[in-house]
Backbone as CSV, one residue per row, in Angstrom:
resi,resn,N_x,N_y,N_z,CA_x,CA_y,CA_z,C_x,C_y,C_z
1,MET,64.232,-34.732,22.107,64.153,-33.412,22.118,65.183,-32.432,23.197
2,GLU,65.812,-31.569,22.758,67.067,-30.943,23.411,66.164,-30.157,24.759
3,ASN,66.633,-30.128,25.601,66.199,-28.826,26.573,66.879,-28.038,26.152
4,ILE,66.225,-26.704,26.711,66.500,-25.259,26.464,67.038,-24.568,27.864
5,PHE,68.189,-24.102,27.746,68.917,-23.394,29.024,68.935,-21.626,28.450
6,TRP,68.380,-21.223,29.589,68.122,-19.895,29.385,69.150,-19.045,30.498
7,THR,69.719,-18.037,30.710,70.352,-17.325,31.742,69.677,-16.008,32.001
8,GLY,69.356,-15.303,33.077,68.908,-14.341,33.080,69.288,-13.489,34.068
9,PHE,69.152,-12.195,34.251,69.490,-11.434,35.457,68.801,-10.232,35.710
10,SER,68.381,-9.942,36.760,67.665,-8.978,37.311,68.084,-7.995,38.035
11,ASP,67.710,-6.511,38.259,68.456,-5.283,38.968,67.180,-5.257,39.829
12,ASP,66.077,-5.773,39.832,64.793,-5.517,40.553,65.097,-6.400,42.061
13,GLU,64.398,-5.897,43.229,64.351,-6.588,44.156,63.760,-8.221,44.263
14,ARG,64.239,-8.916,44.683,64.516,-10.374,44.310,62.723,-11.034,44.523
15,HIS,62.068,-10.626,45.655,60.461,-11.198,45.531,59.890,-10.405,44.555
16,CYS,60.206,-9.075,44.188,59.207,-8.369,43.205,59.653,-9.069,41.804
17,ALA,60.894,-9.337,41.464,61.282,-9.836,40.011,60.672,-11.516,40.250
18,ILE,60.736,-12.197,41.134,60.297,-13.689,41.110,58.608,-13.670,40.623
19,ASP,57.930,-12.557,41.466,56.290,-12.545,41.410,56.197,-12.273,39.888
20,LYS,56.958,-11.188,39.037,56.735,-10.923,37.796,56.973,-11.861,36.911
21,ILE,58.043,-12.746,37.068,58.662,-13.715,36.338,57.627,-14.808,36.443
22,GLN,57.084,-15.237,37.414,56.136,-16.586,37.857,54.719,-16.082,37.167
23,SER,54.717,-14.652,37.113,53.082,-14.272,36.515,53.135,-14.191,35.243
24,VAL,54.249,-13.852,34.384,54.654,-14.201,32.849,54.654,-15.726,32.629
25,VAL,55.281,-16.400,33.242,55.374,-17.944,32.846,54.139,-18.822,33.192
26,SER,53.297,-18.005,33.879,52.071,-18.934,33.872,51.054,-18.425,33.069
27,LYS,51.330,-17.492,31.967,50.598,-17.181,31.058,51.036,-18.248,29.779
28,TYR,51.964,-18.647,29.854,52.192,-19.441,28.650,52.652,-20.902,29.237
29,GLY,53.210,-21.351,30.263,53.412,-22.788,30.563,53.498,-22.792,32.176
30,ASP,54.086,-24.027,32.786,54.117,-24.301,33.870,55.405,-24.253,34.619
31,VAL,55.334,-23.864,35.777,56.535,-23.679,36.462,56.696,-25.181,37.239
32,ALA,57.559,-25.990,36.902,57.540,-27.336,37.527,58.529,-27.701,38.624
33,ASP,59.465,-26.655,39.027,60.575,-26.827,40.103,61.202,-25.433,40.211
34,VAL,61.601,-25.463,41.232,62.254,-23.954,41.812,63.376,-24.255,42.810
35,HIS,64.517,-23.865,42.512,65.540,-23.755,43.406,66.176,-22.781,43.649
36,ARG,65.837,-21.963,45.056,66.695,-20.989,45.609,68.278,-21.014,45.865
37,PHE,69.046,-20.027,45.651,70.269,-19.878,45.981,70.476,-18.827,46.940
38,SER,70.538,-18.845,48.345,70.379,-17.687,48.996,69.534,-16.585,48.273
39,ASP,70.242,-15.530,48.329,69.249,-14.317,47.822,70.262,-14.043,46.497
40,ILE,70.896,-14.720,45.780,71.745,-14.131,44.859,71.297,-14.973,43.586
41,SER,70.565,-16.321,43.486,70.347,-16.847,42.166,69.082,-17.631,42.297
42,LEU,68.714,-18.019,41.548,67.134,-19.016,41.504,67.137,-19.599,39.833
43,SER,67.038,-21.070,40.164,66.780,-21.906,38.876,65.235,-22.225,38.927
44,MET,64.877,-22.131,37.768,63.378,-22.408,37.459,63.271,-23.549,36.369
45,THR,62.392,-24.867,36.638,62.356,-25.493,35.412,60.616,-25.126,35.058
46,ILE,60.843,-25.073,33.698,59.508,-24.542,32.687,59.231,-25.721,31.879
47,GLU,57.849,-25.784,32.110,57.195,-26.817,31.167,56.399,-26.187,30.191
48,ILE,56.484,-26.160,28.771,55.688,-25.553,27.963,55.650,-25.932,26.693
49,GLU,54.546,-25.634,26.353,54.367,-26.075,24.657,55.482,-25.084,23.964
50,GLU,55.887,-26.043,22.778,57.056,-25.739,21.908,56.549,-24.166,21.180
51,PHE,55.289,-24.377,20.672,54.807,-22.878,19.952,54.618,-21.633,20.700
52,LYS,55.060,-21.692,22.105,54.663,-20.666,23.134,56.062,-20.397,23.434
53,ILE,57.036,-21.121,23.230,58.554,-20.583,23.496,58.888,-19.137,23.317
54,ASP,58.900,-18.688,21.946,59.233,-17.505,21.480,58.496,-16.495,22.209
55,GLU,57.300,-16.329,22.244,56.410,-15.479,23.004,56.896,-15.184,24.622
56,LEU,57.145,-16.570,25.132,57.534,-16.430,26.583,58.935,-15.388,26.607
57,TYR,59.792,-15.840,25.663,60.983,-15.239,25.661,60.945,-13.793,25.593
58,ASP,59.831,-13.349,24.489,59.848,-11.946,24.412,59.008,-11.230,25.689
59,GLU,58.372,-11.822,26.320,57.703,-11.406,27.423,58.454,-11.274,28.574
60,LEU,59.131,-12.269,28.654,60.574,-12.301,29.853,61.515,-10.926,29.535
61,THR,61.973,-10.809,28.429,62.995,-9.709,28.096,62.386,-8.373,28.545
62,LYS,61.116,-8.297,28.546,60.355,-6.999,29.399,60.854,-6.776,30.747
63,ILE,60.972,-7.593,31.609,61.040,-7.710,32.771,62.475,-8.049,33.385
64,ILE,63.318,-8.966,32.560,64.794,-9.188,33.141,65.452,-9.263,31.947
65,GLY,66.658,-9.325,31.929,67.556,-9.250,30.761,67.960,-10.910,30.641
66,VAL,67.546,-11.647,29.753,67.924,-12.888,29.363,68.656,-13.013,28.214
67,GLN,69.457,-14.027,28.468,70.565,-14.364,27.374,69.768,-14.687,26.116
68,LYS,70.165,-13.923,24.716,69.376,-13.933,23.496,69.563,-15.640,22.933
69,PRO,68.570,-16.301,23.030,68.478,-17.841,22.557,68.072,-17.840,20.893
70,LYS,68.105,-18.684,20.154,67.748,-18.723,18.695,66.019,-18.956,18.707
71,TYR,65.503,-18.256,18.088,63.967,-18.526,17.828,63.937,-19.501,17.179
72,LEU,62.637,-20.190,17.906,62.339,-21.446,17.179,61.398,-21.390,16.133
73,ASN,60.529,-20.473,16.264,59.520,-20.288,14.893,59.004,-21.562,14.617
74,SER,58.507,-22.215,16.093,57.834,-23.626,15.794,56.247,-23.376,15.961
75,ILE,55.209,-24.441,15.072,53.983,-24.368,15.494,53.875,-25.951,16.177
76,SER,54.629,-26.492,16.870,54.755,-27.904,17.066,53.891,-27.308,18.715
77,LYS,53.132,-28.651,19.357,52.647,-28.614,20.278,53.355,-29.485,21.372
78,LYS,54.589,-29.810,20.743,55.265,-30.870,21.839,55.520,-30.344,22.847
79,GLU,55.974,-31.245,23.989,55.890,-30.313,25.545,57.729,-30.310,25.449
80,ARG,58.150,-29.042,26.102,59.563,-28.672,26.006,59.844,-28.506,27.255
81,THR,61.012,-28.383,27.874,61.551,-27.791,29.230,62.488,-26.995,29.030
82,ILE,62.130,-25.818,29.794,63.282,-24.532,29.614,63.808,-24.727,31.159
83,TYR,64.960,-24.712,31.228,65.978,-24.327,32.676,66.326,-22.922,32.587
84,LEU,65.831,-22.121,33.138,66.127,-20.734,33.544,66.775,-20.485,34.849
85,ASN,67.839,-19.897,34.602,68.579,-19.441,35.912,68.695,-18.051,35.960
86,ILE,68.409,-17.288,37.200,68.416,-16.281,37.330,69.184,-15.229,38.191
87,THR,70.071,-14.455,38.099,70.643,-13.721,39.129,70.354,-12.643,39.257
88,PHE,70.535,-12.591,40.766,69.843,-11.079,41.384,71.284,-10.153,41.515
89,SER,71.319,-8.897,40.831,72.288,-8.292,41.355,72.240,-7.561,42.599
90,LYS,71.108,-7.691,43.234,71.430,-6.834,44.756,71.477,-8.119,45.724
91,GLY,71.797,-9.179,45.487,71.616,-10.281,46.433,73.093,-10.243,46.818
92,THR,73.090,-10.343,48.240,74.338,-10.767,49.149,74.867,-11.591,49.499
93,GLY,74.057,-12.698,49.080,74.833,-14.343,49.754,74.114,-14.555,51.285
94,ASN,73.979,-13.600,51.749,73.717,-13.921,53.284,72.383,-14.080,53.702
95,HIS,71.622,-14.325,52.937,70.218,-14.482,53.057,69.918,-15.694,53.714
96,ARG,69.323,-15.845,54.679,68.968,-16.834,55.799,67.476,-16.862,56.317
97,ILE,66.948,-18.324,56.137,65.581,-18.472,56.507,65.400,-19.102,57.963
98,GLU,64.688,-18.207,58.835,64.836,-18.940,60.337,63.495,-19.755,60.295
99,VAL,63.961,-21.010,60.802,63.115,-21.997,61.098,62.776,-22.088,62.607
100,PRO,61.621,-21.759,63.008,61.183,-21.567,64.668,61.244,-22.974,65.130
101,SER,61.844,-23.205,66.406,61.924,-24.369,66.928,60.289,-24.908,67.439
102,VAL,60.203,-26.130,67.226,58.979,-26.649,67.689,58.931,-27.445,68.607
103,PRO,58.163,-27.418,69.766,58.422,-28.145,70.848,57.654,-29.493,70.515
104,GLY,58.533,-30.617,71.178,57.958,-31.886,70.765,58.765,-32.945,70.264
């Protein structure tokens, strides 16, 4: 079975957009993995039953721009993997996470 690759973009503040996206995805499937690339982009691996993919796409387009895929129009309950890459337009590329030093 082919994997599905979607490309999205958001004009929202990054944390707000991520919260909204995770909320929508949790209605239809599971977030299996997330990789953040500074504050510019995020890659998300979604595991979902095939018959829910079109609904997930429709719901996501209400909160972020997503490159239009082919509709599957499937009734299959097979597990599929969606790789969603999201770019944040307000990202600067300078995001750093400070890690406090731990004695010992």
